[in-house]
Structure formats: C-alpha cells, structure tokens
N, C-alpha and C positions, 0 to 999 in steps of 0.2 A: 221863658218862649217856648211854646209849643213848635215843632219840628212835621213838617208832612213832605211824604215824597210824592211828587204829581208825576204820575204815568199817562202817556198820551202819544202817540205816534204823529199826531198834527203839531208845529211848532207854535201856531198862532194859538191853541188850545192851552197847550204849554205857558206861553207867555201871559194869556189873560188869567189863567189861575194863578200864577208866580206873582204876577203884580199886584192881584188883588188879596191875596194873602198877605205878601209883605206888607200892603198898607194898613190892615188888620194887625201887624205886630207879630205875625206867624215865619219860622225859618222854613224855605223850601229849597229842597234837591229836586233833581229831575230824572228821568228816565224814559226811554223814546219808546219802549215796548215791552212786554213781559221778562222776555230774557234778559233784557238790560237792569229790569227792576230788580230781579233776582241776584244780578251781580253786584247791582250798586248796595244793596242789602247785606252781603256778604261782605264788604269791606267798609262798612259802617262802623264805628268804634260804639258811637251814640245813636241806638235805631230811631227813628222816627216815630212820634206819637198816632200819625195816621197816614195811609196813603190814598190817593185819588187814584182810582184807575179805569181807563176806558174798556170797553169789551172788544170792538173792532181792531185790532192790531195784528201786524205783522208779527211771524215767528212764534209767539206765545200769545192767545188772547187773554183778556180780564178775566174770565171765568177758570181758564186754566192756571192762570196766575195766582188769583186768589185761593185755589186749592192746592197748590204749592206752599203759599203763605202760611194756611191753615194746618197743612201737615208738618210743619216744621215747629218744634218746640222752642225755638229760640224765636220765631217770630208771629206766632200764634197770638200773642196776644195786641198786635198792633190793630187799631182800627181801621176798618176800609169802607170807602165810600165808592161805588160807581158811577162814575160820570159819563153817560152814553146817549146816543140819540136812539139805542134800541128800549123802545117802552111797549111792547108787546108782553102782555101777561107770564107768557111762556119766558120770556129773556129775565122778566123780575125775577121769576121761580128758580130759575137755574142761578143766577147769581146769588139769592137766599139761600139755596142750596149748599152753594160752594162756601158759604159765610160770611158774605158783607153784611156791614152793620147798616149802611144805608144805601141809599138808590136816588141817585139825581138825573134826571132827564136833561139834553141839550136840547134846546139853548136852554140855558140857566140864568137866575138871577145871580151875579156875583156874592151879593150879601145873604142870599139862603142857603149857597152853597158852603159859605163861610160860619154862617150859624151852624149848619149840620156838622162840619166838620168838629167844631167846638164840643156841640153837643155828643158826637160818638167819642171824643178822645175824653171827656167827663165820665161817660158811661163806661169805658175802657177802664179808666184808671178806677172807678168804684167797685168793678167787677173784679180787677187782679189783687185788691185789697184783701189781706187775711182778716178771717171774721174775729 
C-alpha cells in the first residue's frame, strides 16, 4: 500500500486529500506546515512514497520544504507533488527548481491528484532502481 504525507496548513484541504487518498487505498499521514513536515519525516520508521505539499504555509513554505527534502540524502528519493493555488509561471518554475516531481493547482480534481501521486510514485520507484 503506498504511503503519502499530506502537508497543508488548511485542515479542510488535508481532510479532502486524506479522504480521497484513503478511498483509493493509499495510507496517509499529515503535517500542518513545512517545519512539521520535516519533524514528522525525522520520526518515521517507514518513509512515505510521496509527499503533497502546499506553497503558502506559515513557518516554512512549500518551496523551502522541498529544498530541505531534496538536500537530505535520507529523504531526497521521495516523490513530491506541489498542491497549491499559486499558478503563475514563476511559482511553477521555483517549485520545479526546488525539485518537485509534479505541480497541481487548487481547486483540483481529486481523481487527477490521485493519478498524479500514483504516477510520481511509480516514476520515483523506477528511477531509484539500480541499473
């Protein structure tokens, strides 16, 4: 069963993502912002296959969170999907440069988000396999 860490400071968005992921057979953990995300990741024995992360969050925004994840050798293999209202090309470019695997804008179709998460997990697993 795939495992996803949902990072968003809005409880209703976390609930929406969690509910749809669980209905699709995906295990879900939650974090309320980037600082919480990194703390949760440090305490997990089994890391998630993917992380969904918002851009606009208190304490540590999504781009800084992705940058921290990509700079940590223990975490850098995890697939990351940015889920945000920020849809300006400059925002997408910043997220891409930070290392996101996919970018989904709010409001989103829950089925599309699930397909996107499954796709980035599959690609990350194939990318991390030895040749």
